[in-house]
C-alpha positions, 0 to 999 in steps of 0.5 A: 736576113738569109731566110728572107732572101731565100723565101719563095725560091728553090733551095740553093744546092750544095755540091759535095765532090767526094773523089774518088782519089786519083781522078783529078781531085787535087786539080779541082780543089786548087781551081776552086781555091784559086778562083773564089771571086770569079766563082762567086760572080757566077753564083757559086760559093766556095768557103775559105778555110785551110787546105781547100776546106779539107780540115773542116770537112774531115773534122765535121764529117769523117768518123775519125773527126779530129783524129783523122790522119790529115788533121794529126799530120798537120799538127792542129790543136783541138782549139784550132780544129774547133775554130776551123769548123766554126769558120766553115759553118759561119760561111756556109750558113751565110751563103745565099747561093750554091755552094761547092766543096771537095775532099777525096777524104770523104769518098768512103764515108758509106752510110756516114754520108747521111751526116753530110746531107743532113748538115747542108740540108739543115743549113738550107741547101739541097745536097748533091754528091759528085763522084768521078770514077775510072777503071779499077786497073787505072785506079790501082796503077795510079794508087801504086805510084802514089804509095811508092812516091810517098814511101807508104808501101813498097812496090813489091807489096803493091804488086802482090796485093794491089789496092784501089778505091772501091767504087760500089762501096763508096757510092751504093750506100748514098743511093740506098739512103735516097741521096742525090748522086752524080757519077762521071767517068774520068776515063772520058776526059781525053779531050776535056780537062776535068776542071772544065767538066766539073764546072760545067756539071755544076751548070756553069758551062760559061766558066769552062776554060776560065779556070786554068789547070794547075799542075799538082800531085806530080806523077812518076815515070817508071824509072821514078817509081823504081828510084822511089822504091830503092829509096824506101828500101834503103830507109827500111833497112836503116841504110843512109839515104842513097840520093836526094829524093827529089831525083825521083821527079827529075827522071823522064821515060815511059809512064809507070804501070803495074805488071800484068800479074797485078793487073789481072788480080785487079781485073778478077777482083773488080769484075762485079764492081765494073758490071755494077757500074754499067748496070747502074749508071750505063757507064762502061769503064775501060782500061787506059790502053798504052804501050808502056810495060812494067820492068824492074831494070833502071835505064842508064839515064836513071842510073846517071841521075841517081849518081848525080843526086847521090847523098854526100855520105856516099861520095867516097863509097866504093865504085860498086855502090849502085850495084849494092843498092840494086842487090838490096832492092832485089833481095827484098823482092820475092820475085825478081822478074815478072 
C-alpha cells in the first residue's frame, strides 16, 4: 500500500538532527515530541518511542548499541530494547510523509553515519543530516557547566583540560561519504529561537511560532556552578552532603563562564576547526561576547542560599562549617586564583 502511494512521487525526506550537544537539542526534541499531531497535519511525521526516540536511535545506530550509557542508565532489558527498535521501525516503514528524528547522541558517529543513511534509504526516504554548531569556546563553556551540574567532572579539571564537541570530526566523514548535510550556526539564533529556525529549515515556515519553547536542561549561573562543584568535591571526599543539591538552581547572579586561561586553550586547539567551518560552509563562528567574568568566590547571596539549604547532618555543625567547605574546595584546586 505504502509503495503504491509513493509511486510516481519524489522520495519523502528523513531529516536526522544530530546535534551538536549544547545547541538547543533538548528544546527541539521536546517540541517534536509534544506537537506530533500538529506536525503530522503539515506532512511531517515524528515517531513515538521512549525519550523522543533517543533509545531507538542509539540502539539502532550507535556502535555501542544497547550497551550505550543512555540505555544502560535507563535500565532497559534486551527484550525492551528490541521492542523499542521494532516499534520505531514499524512507524518509519509505514510513514508516507517526511520524517524527522533528533538525537545528539549520534553527533560523533563519523563513518558509522552511513548506517543511518542506509537504514532510511532502504525504507524509501532521502536522508538529510542536520547539525547546529557554535564557536568552540561557547561549546566548551556550556559543556563545562553541564558537566559540573551533573557531577561528572570537577571545575578545576575542566579548566585545566576544557572539552567540547568537535565540529569537523563530526561532519566531515558524512561529507566524504557523499551524504546530504545541512549546517546551521547556533550563534545566529539571537533574534529567533532555535525551534522556529529548525522547523523552517524543514520547509515548514508556516509552523514558526506555533511550537512553544519548553524550558529544559536548565543552565547554572556562576554561583550555581561553584555550589555544584563544592557539592561534588564533598562527595568525592566521602563527606556528608553539605546541602540540598537543588540549591544550585536557586541562586541567580552572573552567567557562568570559563576563565581566560581555559578559553585560550580552546581557541588555540580549535583554530583550524574554525577556519575549516568558514572555508567549507561560509560560516564565521563568533564567540558570544558578554561582560561576565570567572571567579572562585561565592557571593554573599549564594552563601546564604547554601546555608538555607544546609543538610540536616550539618544543623549542629560548628559556626565555621562554610569556611571548612571552602577550604576543602581550595585544597583540591591546583590554582586558587586565575
